[in-house]
Each structure stands twice: as C-alpha cells, then as structure tokens.
C-alpha positions, 0 to 999 in steps of 0.5 A: 311384854318385851323388855329392853335394857336402857343403855348400860344400866340395869334398868329394864323397861317395856318397849312401850311407854305411856306419854303423859304430856296432855294430862291436865290440859286436853286430858282431865286428871281422872282420865289420866289416872284411868289411862295409867291404870289401863296401861298397867293392866296391859303390862306397860309399867313405864311412863314419861313426863316432864316438868314443862307438861302439860303442853298444847300449849306449854305455859309458865303457869301450868308447869308441873301440872302433869307431874302433880296429876301423876303424883296424885295417882301415886298417892291414891293407888299406892302403886309406886313400886309398880311403875317406872317414872321418867321426867325432865328439866326444861332447857333455857326457856321462860317457862321456868327459872327465868330462862336460866336453863340447866346448871347445878342449882337449877338441876338440883331445884328441878329434881327436888320439885319433881320429887315433890310433885310426883310424891316419890322418893326417887325418879327412875330416869331424869332427863335434860329436856333440851341442851343448854347450848341449843338444839336442832330439834323441834323442827329448828334444823332449818335454821340451826347454827352450831358455829354460834355456840361457845365450846368453852362455855358448853364444856364448863356447863357440862362439867358443872351439871355432871358433878351435880348429877353425881351428887343427886345420884349419890343422894339416892334421888335419881337412879339414871340420867338421860338427855332429850333433843340431843345430837350425836356430838352432845351424847358422846361428849356427855358420856366421855365426861362421865367416863373421865369423872365417874359421873352418871352416864347418859343412858338414853336420849329422847328424840323425835322419831317416826316414819316421817321423822328419821333423822336418827337413822344416821349419826345418832343410830351409829352413836346408839350402837357404839356408845350403848345409848338407847333411844326413847322415841317421842311422836312415833305417830308424827303428832297424829299425822300417821293415824290418818285423822288429818287427811284432806285437811280434817281437824277433829275437835279437841285434836292437837291440830285443832289447837295449834294449827300445823302441829309445830311445823309438821303439817306441810304438803310434803308431809301430807303426801308422805302420810297419804302414802303410808296410809295407803300402804297400810290399807294395801296390806290390810293393817291398821296404820297406827299399829304399823307405825308403832310396830315399825318403831318398836323393832328398830335396833336402837330402840329402848322404848316407844313413847306414845300418848293418847288424849282419850281412853278410846285412843289408848285402847286402840293403841293397846290393841295392837301391841302384839302386831308384827311387821311382815317382810313384805310390809317392811319392804313397802315401808322402805320403798315409801321412805325412798319416795318420801324422805324426811318430809318435815 
C-alpha cells in the first residue's frame, strides 16, 4: 500500500482513505463495522468522518452518529492503534451549537465530544469542515461573494482558533490539524499565522476533487506545492456519477440520487454528457470506470489520500479490487482530451 506524508507532518497515511458519511443512515452500524474490518484487511488504515455525519440528509438530531459507530468499533475491536482517524467540526450551521460555527469555545467542545464519541484519547487529524467566513464549495461558487467578507473579523477569528488549536495540540488531544472546503487564500493565511505564532500548521485540505470537479488544479494546486499542503480528495467518483449507475436517468434504489435527487446540484446535462464520455473512454480501453477515476485521482502530484465511500459491502469490495490499477499513458491522454471537451461540468 502506497503511503503519503501529509503536509510537513510526520503522519503517513495510505493513498486510499475509507469515507464513512453513510454510516448510521444508508449503511447500518454492523455493515459499517464490517467495512472497517475489510478496509484494514486490505491495508487501508485511514478513515475519515465528521461530527455532522451521517448525511443524506444531515440532521441536527443525527449529528455525531457516525463517530459513535466508529467509537463502538474501536471499543469492540480493541484496534485503535491500527487505524488513523480524521474528523471535523462543522462551520456555521444550525446542525450544531446554534449556528455559532468555529471559535475557541466551540472548537474545544467539538474536540471533546468527538473524542468521547470515538472512544479514543487522541484524534490523528482534526479538520475545520468549512470556513467560518463562508466558502465557494458545495457548488456555491456560482453565487460566492468574497467582497461581503469582513477581513478584520476573519483575522480575529483565525487568531482565536489558532491559539485554541495550540492548546488542544499541547494537551495531546489532537495530533494534526487541517481544513476542508477551503480556498488558496484561506490556506496561506492559516499557515502564515501558524508560522508567526508557533501554532499548528494546516497540513491538509479536504476539498472535492474528481474527473468532473477539477477546480483544485489551478490556485489550490500551486498552494499545495508551494506551501506543502496535502489534498484529501472527497467525492472522487463525483458522488457516484462516474460509476455509470445513473446513466440514462437511472436512480437505483437506496442510492444517493434516489434520496436527494440531483446529488446536491451535480446532476446537470453537462455533467451527464461528461460522465458519458468518461464511461465510454474506460470502455474503449477495457477498464473499469470506477478504477480509472480513482487511479487518476491517486496519482495527482498534490494528493495525500483519496477518500471514497461505499454504501454496501459489494461496492466496497469492487473498489478494493482495483486499488493496484494504474493508468497507461494512452489512458492519461484520453482523460486529458476528454477534459478539454468537457471542462468543469458542474
């Protein structure tokens, strides 16, 4: 199993990461535990969760449910030392803490709650799920208005949160920190502040990244290289689009699209056309489209780990069967050509 060092830290993780956001909703607890065991058997020792999980949909009454399922696995298996666990605090949202988002008090509370639910003494990677000031992610880039941000308030919040991160690190509760759904400006500000104050660096950023969503390839890719920050890519299969299971309007029972319709704005005519082109490319080369999409993401130069989720065990086994698949030069050329024809479809 290929290992990657995250940022400038000493934390090495597999290039593949088990996502868990369906545990407790679409995926029952027993099935979630079986998935963790299967992933470990395959050498995947890294799993990602968040306090807001499960999703589809995320609800205030289910916040923390996925962490509890993982914690029950930790207690039952006794294998905490065999896994690396990443989790997150929500940004401003009515899902938790009356929408206050992230400040020193809520960060401290969230870490302590996650530790309790995960039944562990330390979290390997703790992430800010989205910025306090707002984000262009979750397909919000169409209406994103950075000119409405208050720079002084943002700076004050970052300083407050950074100081609390240092206290949490020094207390031994969190090993490393990262962000999610962040921008290049946000990442450089966080790590400049860390350099100035001695606070923890943001070693990772967890943003959406797939053949259909390549916003990371410009400013964020440069930031990753220059600032030594690793990407943890979520939705590398474009929320299931790149599997081909939604072709011709299909909505398999129990799938994300059968629950929320348009996959959070990802299903558009342009996205369907792009998906059809990538599926055809995989068929032309005689490869599985799932394995092609994941292998492409895994070899990107800024990649720390590719986070994939599976609702069912057969889906997980299918993904695990292609972990050793490598792209050929011809397939890379085909992907590049397809991307030129179908850029940023959603």
